[in-house]
C-alpha positions as a printed Julia matrix, in Angstrom:
327×3 Matrix{Float64}:
 19.15   -3.15  -57.81
 21.22   -4.04  -60.94
 25.36   -4.45  -60.13
 27.74   -3.34  -62.35
 31.54   -5.08  -61.29
 34.05   -2.67  -62.11
 36.88   -5.03  -62.27
 35.92   -8.65  -62.92
 39.13  -10.44  -61.06
 39.87  -12.55  -58.3
 37.39  -10.13  -55.82
 35.26   -8.85  -58.35
 34.78  -12.19  -60.52
 34.01  -13.9   -57.12
 31.08  -11.53  -56.15
 29.56  -11.09  -59.2
 29.32  -14.88  -60.44
 27.5   -15.38  -56.88
 25.2   -12.03  -57.04
 24.22  -13.38  -60.32
 23.87  -17.06  -59.4
 21.56  -15.96  -56.61
 19.49  -14.32  -58.8
 20.82  -10.56  -59.16
 21.53   -8.53  -62.58
 24.81   -8.49  -62.92
 27.22   -7.12  -65.36
 30.82   -7.51  -65.42
 33.59   -5.0   -66.7
 37.16   -6.39  -67.78
 39.69   -5.52  -70.13
 42.26   -7.31  -72.37
 42.23  -10.97  -72.55
 40.18  -11.47  -69.62
 37.27   -9.31  -71.25
 37.61  -11.9   -74.14
 37.24  -14.76  -72.44
 34.12  -13.38  -70.47
 32.59  -12.89  -74.05
 33.45  -15.77  -75.31
 32.57  -18.75  -72.68
 31.63  -16.76  -69.67
 33.55  -16.6   -66.01
 34.25  -19.74  -64.61
 34.57  -19.64  -60.62
 35.97  -22.87  -58.88
 35.49  -22.98  -55.5
 35.38  -25.42  -52.75
 31.73  -26.73  -53.17
 32.28  -26.95  -56.97
 32.64  -24.78  -60.32
 29.65  -22.21  -61.52
 30.15  -20.45  -64.97
 28.63  -17.21  -64.9
 27.79  -16.33  -68.66
 26.87  -12.75  -67.64
 27.07   -9.48  -70.21
 30.7    -7.9   -70.16
 31.95   -4.37  -71.36
 34.99   -2.65  -70.96
 33.2     0.25  -70.23
 30.5     2.74  -69.56
 29.7     3.28  -73.38
 26.19    2.43  -74.07
 22.38    3.59  -73.05
 22.0     5.38  -70.09
 22.45    3.24  -66.72
 19.12    2.24  -64.76
 18.56    4.69  -61.48
 18.97    1.37  -59.44
 22.4     0.58  -60.38
 24.99    0.04  -58.18
 28.86    0.52  -59.16
 31.0    -1.72  -57.43
 34.4    -0.87  -57.6
 37.03   -3.85  -57.48
 40.14   -3.02  -59.21
 43.52   -2.81  -57.51
 43.84    0.46  -55.78
 46.98    1.77  -58.52
 43.69    1.53  -60.99
 40.78    3.3   -58.72
 41.75    7.28  -60.27
 41.3     5.81  -63.59
 38.2     3.77  -63.15
 36.42    6.54  -61.18
 37.31    9.03  -64.15
 35.62    6.65  -66.61
 32.58    6.01  -64.63
 31.66    9.53  -62.76
 29.98   11.6   -66.0
 28.27    8.29  -67.01
 24.68    9.31  -68.0
 21.6     7.78  -65.72
 18.41    7.25  -66.62
 15.69   10.41  -65.68
 19.19   12.45  -65.98
 21.97   13.47  -64.07
 25.15   11.23  -63.69
 26.85    8.03  -61.78
 28.7    10.63  -59.74
 25.61   12.56  -59.01
 23.2     9.92  -58.37
 24.54    6.1   -58.01
 26.31    4.58  -54.85
 29.88    3.12  -55.66
 30.72    0.41  -53.37
 34.27   -0.07  -53.05
 35.46   -3.4   -52.54
 39.16   -2.78  -52.31
 42.31   -3.12  -50.42
 43.75    0.06  -48.45
 41.98    3.43  -47.59
 43.33    5.51  -50.04
 40.34    4.73  -52.58
 37.67    6.48  -50.47
 38.87    9.87  -50.27
 39.51    9.73  -54.11
 36.09    8.52  -54.47
 34.37   11.19  -52.49
 35.71   13.69  -55.03
 33.92   12.55  -57.82
 31.04   10.48  -56.36
 28.14   11.86  -53.74
 27.47    8.15  -52.4
 30.52    6.38  -51.25
 30.16    2.76  -49.57
 33.73    1.49  -48.14
 33.78   -2.47  -48.04
 36.32   -4.7   -45.87
 36.91   -7.54  -48.08
 37.98  -10.91  -46.56
 37.75  -12.87  -49.47
 40.48  -15.42  -50.33
 40.59  -15.73  -54.06
 42.82  -15.82  -57.37
 42.89  -14.79  -60.54
 45.82  -15.66  -62.86
 43.94  -17.17  -65.87
 41.9   -15.28  -68.33
 37.98  -16.24  -67.72
 38.66  -17.97  -64.32
 38.77  -17.26  -61.04
 39.31  -19.32  -57.92
 37.5   -18.62  -54.34
 39.12  -20.64  -51.43
 36.52  -19.42  -48.77
 34.55  -22.09  -46.98
 31.88  -22.44  -45.97
 31.48  -19.18  -47.01
 33.35  -17.56  -49.98
 33.9   -13.99  -47.95
 33.02  -11.61  -45.48
 32.37   -8.01  -46.48
 31.75   -5.31  -43.89
 29.71   -2.57  -45.53
 29.14    0.81  -44.54
 28.96    4.63  -45.59
 32.11    7.04  -46.16
 33.37    8.74  -43.91
 30.96    7.28  -41.09
 27.65    5.71  -40.51
 25.31    3.17  -42.89
 22.17    3.66  -44.71
 19.52    1.74  -46.5
 21.94    1.07  -49.47
 24.51   -0.65  -47.22
 21.5    -2.66  -46.08
 19.92   -3.53  -49.14
 23.43   -4.52  -50.76
 24.25   -6.3   -47.91
 20.86   -8.56  -47.99
 21.73   -9.51  -51.74
 25.26  -10.33  -50.68
 23.91  -12.56  -47.81
 21.66  -14.5   -50.36
 24.7   -15.12  -52.62
 26.33  -16.55  -49.7
 28.66  -14.05  -48.2
 29.01  -12.91  -44.53
 28.1    -9.35  -44.94
 27.82   -7.02  -41.81
 26.62   -3.68  -42.1
 29.15   -1.22  -40.04
 28.81    2.49  -38.91
 32.48    2.22  -37.96
 33.69    0.66  -41.51
 37.1     2.54  -41.9
 37.86    1.23  -38.53
 37.76   -2.27  -39.92
 39.46   -1.29  -43.16
 42.27    0.04  -41.31
 42.66   -3.23  -39.32
 42.61   -4.68  -42.87
 45.43   -2.67  -44.21
 47.59   -3.56  -41.48
 46.89   -7.23  -42.03
 47.45   -6.16  -46.22
 51.27   -4.83  -45.26
 52.6    -8.29  -45.88
 51.44   -8.32  -49.27
 54.25   -7.15  -50.71
 56.44   -9.31  -48.52
 54.9   -12.15  -49.84
 54.81  -11.0   -53.23
 58.75  -10.47  -52.95
 59.81  -13.68  -50.61
 57.21  -16.02  -51.39
 55.87  -18.17  -48.6
 59.15  -17.84  -46.2
 58.76  -14.43  -45.29
 60.99  -13.93  -41.69
 58.29  -13.42  -38.74
 60.58  -10.65  -37.69
 60.32   -8.62  -41.06
 56.72   -9.43  -41.2
 56.59   -8.12  -37.42
 58.75   -4.62  -38.02
 56.34   -4.06  -41.32
 53.15   -4.33  -39.03
 54.65   -2.65  -35.92
 55.77    0.53  -38.09
 51.69    0.42  -39.5
 50.67    0.45  -36.07
 52.86    3.24  -34.94
 51.76    5.5   -37.71
 48.07    4.95  -36.95
 48.32    5.6   -33.55
 50.13    8.6   -34.33
 47.81    9.97  -36.55
 44.88    9.11  -34.16
 43.42    6.67  -36.73
 41.57    3.75  -34.9
 41.57    0.38  -36.14
 40.47   -3.25  -35.33
 42.72   -5.63  -33.67
 44.09   -9.13  -34.78
 41.93  -10.61  -31.95
 38.78   -8.8   -32.65
 39.05   -9.5   -36.41
 39.92  -13.34  -35.51
 36.61  -13.55  -32.96
 34.3   -11.7   -35.89
 35.66  -14.08  -38.91
 35.73  -17.43  -36.65
 35.45  -20.45  -38.9
 32.96  -18.71  -41.22
 35.69  -18.04  -44.05
 38.2   -20.78  -43.86
 40.78  -21.31  -46.33
 39.86  -24.7   -48.26
 41.82  -26.26  -51.25
 40.12  -26.29  -54.48
 40.43  -29.47  -56.56
 43.1   -30.21  -54.32
 45.13  -27.26  -54.65
 45.71  -24.31  -51.98
 45.6   -20.76  -52.63
 49.04  -19.52  -54.25
 49.45  -16.42  -52.79
 47.71  -12.92  -52.3
 46.72   -9.89  -54.37
 50.26   -8.68  -54.84
 51.77  -12.12  -55.28
 48.77  -12.3   -58.18
 49.94   -9.39  -59.87
 53.33  -10.46  -60.1
 52.57  -13.7   -61.23
 50.47  -12.55  -63.98
 53.28   -9.98  -64.77
 50.57   -7.18  -64.6
 52.58   -4.21  -65.26
 51.51   -2.5   -61.85
 51.38   -3.63  -58.07
 49.38   -2.15  -55.11
 52.28   -1.97  -52.62
 52.2     2.17  -53.03
 48.58    2.06  -51.83
 49.13   -0.27  -48.69
 52.86    0.14  -47.53
 52.9     3.57  -49.14
 49.82    4.73  -47.39
 51.9     4.15  -43.99
 55.03    5.87  -45.39
 52.77    9.05  -46.24
 51.39    8.76  -42.77
 54.72    8.29  -41.35
 55.95   11.3   -43.19
 53.01   13.34  -42.14
 53.29   12.5   -38.38
 57.39   12.28  -37.9
 57.01    8.5   -37.57
 59.78    6.59  -39.62
 59.09    3.89  -41.91
 61.93    2.39  -43.36
 60.48   -1.36  -43.92
 57.36   -0.54  -45.65
 59.28    2.57  -47.61
 61.56   -0.41  -48.67
 58.86   -3.06  -49.86
 57.3    -0.33  -51.83
 60.67    0.21  -53.64
 61.15   -3.45  -54.18
 57.89   -4.29  -55.41
 58.49   -1.14  -58.03
 61.75   -3.11  -59.0
 59.76   -6.44  -59.09
 57.26   -5.05  -61.44
 59.66   -2.92  -63.77
 62.29   -5.81  -64.09
 59.48   -8.81  -64.32
 60.85  -10.11  -61.22
 58.93  -13.47  -60.73
 56.66  -13.76  -57.72
 58.61  -14.66  -54.37
 62.11  -14.7   -56.43
 63.03  -11.07  -55.14
 66.69  -11.45  -53.55
 66.28  -11.12  -49.95
 69.58   -9.8   -49.69
 68.66   -6.82  -51.36
 65.84   -6.51  -49.96
 67.73   -6.04  -46.3
 70.24   -3.34  -47.88
 66.82   -1.15  -48.8
 65.72   -1.79  -45.22
 69.61   -0.97  -43.85
């Protein structure tokens, strides 16, 4: 199979370079200065084991000849960019006739759970991935992946449920590239568990490493209450820890630990958008639908949007202002 990685940042860049290093056919999709860097000098992936530079084809979009029929589209953009990315690729022609939306699988290696229904509106074959992959992208052309001994654990399945031969084939390629890649009939249950963990991303982006434990606990407790009210199953922290074990531990790279999670990185890069509306905002949405108050998650949404709008540096949001928003 051939892989097109749509969004060659922290997650997409790690997956793309390691798949290519394992002999798979990979094309990277990026934009702006990052795309320029990929074309000029390739994508440098720094890991605890060493540095790999992938000099891979890099494009801005689907312009060009029809996609081969054995192509797998891997969507790794942040959730706020999902709709635009899907729209850009859904009508791309495929060799032998038809379009990407009609014929090709789209694999969603993203945080949050709003991407899958958005994809299913346009693509017939949707494959969610629960991503446990600690990586950082702050500099054009460079990704740092801290996972060790495996770079990440990527649970795959079919949406809304089940698994198929595509999942098993992609999992085999990911395994060859060094990842742990279990195939799950209930992959969305794992993604909902990851959603609960990701509710702290916005807090870390706003306050840095010193997030009060009571605040982290409150944000997650709201999430658990909302999922219970909605009847949505999710994995537990204990189940996740047992599954992960010591297979994806965080290790320093060149003596440096990981700076921060995905939302922190968006603020640190001044990316102009962040994913809180699709993480904490998912909990707020479900809370409003099922009559469960979610003031802490709503406050994180508002604060992250302000941080993006006013270019407040990552970790430097005034704690007192966040407390006022929560009430």
